[in-house]
C-alpha positions as CSV (number, residue, x, y, z in Angstrom):
1,M,16.6,30.8,-42.5
2,N,17.3,34.0,-40.5
3,S,19.1,34.0,-37.2
4,L,15.9,34.3,-35.1
5,H,14.3,31.3,-36.8
6,Y,17.5,29.4,-36.3
7,I,17.7,30.2,-32.6
8,A,14.0,29.2,-32.1
9,L,14.6,25.9,-33.9
10,I,17.6,25.1,-31.7
11,K,15.6,25.9,-28.5
12,A,12.8,23.7,-29.7
13,K,15.2,20.8,-30.3
14,L,16.8,21.3,-26.9
15,A,13.4,21.2,-25.2
16,L,12.5,18.0,-27.1
17,L,15.8,16.4,-26.1
18,K,15.3,17.4,-22.5
19,Q,11.8,16.0,-22.5
20,R,12.9,12.7,-24.1
21,S,15.8,12.5,-21.7
22,R,13.5,12.9,-18.7
23,H,11.2,10.2,-19.9
24,E,13.8,7.7,-21.0
25,F,16.4,8.1,-18.3
26,I,14.9,9.8,-15.3
27,P,11.4,8.6,-14.8
28,T,9.4,11.0,-12.6
29,A,6.3,11.0,-10.4
30,E,4.3,12.3,-13.3
31,D,5.1,9.2,-15.3
32,L,3.8,6.8,-12.6
33,M,0.9,8.8,-11.1
34,K,-2.7,8.0,-11.5
35,S,-5.9,10.0,-10.8
36,P,-6.7,10.1,-7.1
37,I,-9.9,8.6,-5.8
38,S,-11.5,10.9,-3.2
39,I,-14.5,11.3,-0.8
40,N,-15.8,14.4,0.8
41,E,-14.7,15.7,4.2
42,N,-18.0,14.8,5.9
43,A,-17.8,11.1,4.9
44,T,-17.6,8.3,7.5
45,I,-15.3,5.4,7.8
46,H,-18.1,3.2,6.5
47,T,-18.1,5.2,3.2
48,A,-14.4,5.2,2.9
49,T,-14.1,1.4,3.6
50,D,-16.8,0.7,1.0
51,E,-14.9,2.8,-1.6
52,I,-11.6,1.1,-0.8
53,I,-13.0,-2.4,-1.0
54,S,-15.0,-1.8,-4.2
55,K,-12.2,0.0,-6.0
56,D,-9.6,-2.5,-4.6
57,I,-7.2,0.3,-3.5
58,S,-4.9,0.8,-0.5
59,G,-6.3,4.2,0.4
60,L,-8.0,7.4,-0.8
61,I,-8.0,11.2,-0.5
62,V,-10.4,13.0,1.9
63,Q,-11.2,16.4,0.4
64,S,-10.4,19.4,2.5
65,D,-8.6,22.7,2.3
66,K,-5.4,20.7,2.2
67,P,-5.7,17.1,0.7
68,R,-5.6,14.4,3.4
69,H,-5.0,10.7,3.0
70,L,-6.8,7.8,4.6
71,S,-5.2,4.3,4.4
72,Q,-6.4,0.8,5.3
73,K,-4.1,1.0,8.3
74,G,-5.8,4.2,9.4
75,I,-9.2,2.6,9.2
76,S,-7.8,-0.4,11.1
77,E,-6.6,1.9,13.9
78,A,-10.1,3.3,14.1
79,L,-11.5,-0.2,14.6
80,L,-9.3,-0.7,17.6
81,S,-9.7,2.7,19.2
82,E,-13.3,3.7,18.6
83,E,-16.1,2.0,20.5
84,K,-18.7,2.8,18.0
85,S,-19.9,1.7,14.6
86,I,-17.9,2.6,11.5
87,R,-21.1,4.3,10.3
88,E,-20.5,6.9,13.0
89,I,-16.8,7.5,12.8
90,P,-15.7,10.5,10.7
91,A,-13.3,9.5,8.0
92,M,-11.4,12.7,8.5
93,S,-10.5,11.7,12.1
94,K,-8.0,9.0,10.9
95,T,-6.4,10.8,8.0
96,R,-2.9,12.3,7.7
97,E,-1.9,15.3,5.6
98,L,-1.0,14.1,2.1
99,T,2.7,14.5,1.5
100,M,3.3,16.1,-1.9
101,M,6.0,15.7,-4.5
102,D,6.6,17.8,-7.5
103,R,5.5,16.1,-10.8
104,F,9.2,16.2,-12.0
105,A,10.5,14.5,-8.9
106,P,12.5,11.3,-9.8
107,V,10.8,8.1,-8.9
108,S,13.8,7.2,-6.7
109,N,13.2,10.3,-4.6
110,C,9.5,9.3,-4.2
111,A,10.6,5.9,-3.0
112,E,13.0,7.4,-0.5
113,Q,10.3,9.8,0.8
114,M,7.8,6.9,1.3
115,L,10.4,5.0,3.3
116,K,11.5,8.0,5.4
117,L,7.9,8.9,6.4
118,R,6.7,5.3,6.6
119,I,3.8,6.0,4.2
120,N,2.3,4.2,1.2
121,A,1.2,7.1,-0.9
122,L,2.3,10.5,-2.1
123,G,0.4,13.3,-3.8
124,V,1.8,14.6,-7.1
125,K,1.5,18.4,-7.6
126,D,1.9,20.9,-10.3
127,G,2.6,24.1,-8.4
128,N,0.2,23.9,-5.5
129,R,-2.4,21.9,-7.4
130,L,-2.9,18.1,-6.8
131,I,-2.8,16.4,-10.1
132,G,-2.3,12.7,-9.2
133,I,-1.2,10.1,-6.6
134,I,1.6,7.6,-6.6
135,T,1.7,4.5,-4.3
136,K,4.1,1.7,-3.5
137,H,2.1,-0.4,-5.8
138,D,3.1,1.9,-8.7
139,I,6.8,1.8,-7.5
140,V,6.6,-2.0,-7.7
141,K,5.1,-2.0,-11.2
142,Y,7.9,0.3,-12.4
143,F,10.5,-2.0,-10.8
144,E,9.1,-5.0,-12.5
145,Q,9.0,-3.3,-15.9
146,N,12.4,-1.5,-15.8
147,I,14.9,-2.8,-13.3
148,V,17.3,-5.7,-13.6
149,D,18.4,-6.8,-10.2
150,E,20.2,-10.0,-9.2
151,T,19.9,-9.5,-5.5
152,K,18.7,-12.6,-3.6
153,L,15.3,-12.5,-1.9
154,S,17.0,-13.5,1.4
155,E,18.8,-10.1,1.4
156,I,15.6,-8.0,1.1
157,M,12.8,-10.1,2.7
158,S,11.2,-9.2,6.0
159,V,11.5,-11.6,8.9
160,G,9.9,-11.6,12.3
161,S,6.9,-12.7,14.4
162,F,4.1,-12.7,11.8
163,F,2.2,-15.8,13.0
164,V,-0.9,-16.1,15.2
165,P,-2.9,-19.2,16.2
166,E,-6.2,-19.5,14.4
167,E,-8.1,-19.2,17.7
168,T,-6.7,-15.7,18.3
169,S,-9.4,-13.0,18.4
170,L,-9.7,-10.5,15.7
171,Y,-9.0,-7.7,18.2
172,D,-5.7,-9.3,19.4
173,S,-4.6,-10.2,15.9
174,L,-5.1,-6.6,14.6
175,H,-3.4,-5.3,17.7
176,K,-0.4,-7.4,16.9
177,M,-0.2,-6.2,13.3
178,L,-0.3,-2.5,14.4
179,D,2.1,-2.9,17.3
180,S,4.6,-4.9,15.1
181,G,4.3,-2.5,12.1
182,I,3.3,-5.3,9.7
183,S,0.4,-5.4,7.3
184,R,-0.2,-9.2,7.2
185,L,-0.3,-12.2,9.5
186,L,0.0,-15.9,8.8
187,V,-2.4,-18.1,10.7
188,K,-1.3,-21.4,12.2
189,D,-3.5,-24.4,13.2
190,A,-3.1,-26.3,16.4
191,S,-0.2,-28.3,15.0
192,G,1.7,-25.2,14.0
193,M,1.1,-25.5,10.3
194,P,0.3,-22.3,8.3
195,V,-3.3,-22.5,7.1
196,G,-4.2,-19.0,6.1
197,I,-3.3,-15.3,5.9
198,V,-5.0,-12.0,7.0
199,T,-4.3,-8.4,5.9
200,Y,-5.8,-5.1,6.8
201,K,-8.3,-5.6,4.1
202,S,-9.5,-8.8,5.8
203,F,-10.5,-6.7,8.8
204,L,-12.1,-4.0,6.7
205,K,-14.3,-6.5,4.9
206,T,-15.4,-8.0,8.2
207,A,-16.2,-4.6,9.7
208,M,-18.3,-3.7,6.6
209,Y,-20.2,-7.0,6.9
210,H,-21.1,-6.4,10.5
211,A,-21.9,-2.7,10.0
212,N,-24.3,-3.7,7.3
213,Q,-25.9,-6.3,9.5
214,S,-26.3,-4.1,12.6
215,K,-25.9,-0.4,12.9
216,D,-24.8,-0.7,16.6
217,E,-22.2,-3.5,16.0
218,T,-18.6,-2.4,17.0
219,F,-15.2,-4.0,16.6
220,A,-13.5,-2.9,19.8
221,K,-16.3,-4.1,22.2
222,G,-18.2,-6.5,19.9
223,F,-17.3,-8.9,17.1
224,G,-13.6,-8.0,17.3
225,R,-13.5,-9.7,20.7
226,T,-15.7,-12.8,19.9
227,Y,-14.7,-13.7,16.4
228,K,-11.5,-15.8,15.8
229,I,-8.9,-15.0,13.2
230,G,-9.5,-18.4,11.6
231,Q,-13.0,-17.3,10.7
232,I,-11.9,-14.5,8.4
233,M,-8.5,-15.7,7.0
234,T,-7.8,-16.4,3.4
235,R,-6.7,-20.0,3.0
236,Q,-4.7,-19.4,-0.2
237,I,-1.1,-18.3,0.9
238,I,0.7,-17.0,-2.2
239,S,4.4,-18.0,-1.8
240,V,7.6,-18.0,-3.8
241,S,10.9,-19.9,-3.4
242,V,13.8,-18.0,-1.8
243,N,15.6,-18.4,-5.2
244,T,12.9,-16.4,-7.1
245,S,14.1,-13.2,-8.7
246,I,12.9,-9.8,-7.3
247,A,11.4,-8.9,-10.7
248,K,9.3,-12.1,-10.7
249,V,8.1,-11.3,-7.2
250,A,7.2,-7.8,-8.3
251,K,5.2,-9.3,-11.2
252,I,3.3,-11.6,-8.9
253,L,2.4,-8.6,-6.6
254,I,1.1,-6.7,-9.7
255,D,-0.8,-9.7,-11.3
256,Y,-2.4,-10.9,-8.1
257,R,-3.0,-7.3,-6.7
258,V,-1.4,-8.2,-3.3
259,H,1.0,-6.3,-1.2
260,G,3.3,-9.2,-0.2
261,V,4.1,-12.8,-0.7
262,A,5.5,-15.5,1.7
263,V,9.1,-16.7,1.0
264,T,9.8,-20.4,1.4
265,H,12.9,-22.5,1.8
266,K,12.7,-26.3,1.9
267,Q,8.9,-26.0,2.1
268,R,9.1,-23.8,5.1
269,I,8.0,-20.1,5.3
270,V,11.1,-18.1,6.2
271,G,10.0,-14.6,5.5
272,F,7.9,-12.1,3.5
273,V,8.7,-9.9,0.5
274,T,6.4,-6.8,0.5
275,E,5.9,-3.7,-1.6
276,K,7.9,-1.9,1.1
277,D,10.9,-4.2,0.6
278,I,10.9,-3.7,-3.2
279,T,10.5,0.1,-2.7
280,R,13.5,0.0,-0.4
281,Q,15.5,-1.9,-3.0
282,L,14.7,0.6,-5.8
283,A,15.8,3.5,-3.5
284,K,19.0,1.6,-2.8
285,L,19.8,1.0,-6.4
286,S,19.2,4.5,-7.6
């Protein structure tokens, strides 16, 4: 073997070791990303909502010169602020510019960026080209499969005013979620017992139903004011004991395709653990 062949062989081995090292020890955005789901820039909130519900996703890309992201929260904001049917609201009006990360960015950096910008999704780029998307759901899945963490749930769970009476209007309930910066509400009956839960998707499904029944039906001035939260809540509240491991909670979020679970202590709900809490824990451990 001459010197040129020897040098080429060494370089090839070093490149392979570098690649293996990256995948085995430093997982990157490219390892977790999936293909983005998108709609065109002229689509309406109705089209976007239909796509989000049918694909069971938290948001999607709206195509334009620079990719933009539309989340369930963005659509919910449109329900409150726009006094017209979701068939008439441009999807582009409630988007934000998609924050991009290089495909070799460590997963921990992605988690930190999501927390810093208070967003649920990042674009993954190769040069200037969008090649994928990574969400908090992907972060949670990675955590469940790869991280051993003995931290107690009580140390990472979210606590606060996340209850509403079942007679509260949809409008007031959604207003409370957005003002409080939370993505779910527990619903209490007249005796103060939790009887159900609502998320942004609950409101999106209701908006789709009414838009399909009447083209002129609006949330802000119509059914959002007259319907009660108890009419759209999900009665099954997924909960875990305060002694449950974080990895087990992460698995529940993945298996049930939910973004958070209630935490109980002595049969009483004392908090929530969400994808955001687990994302924060991953960033803290890295």
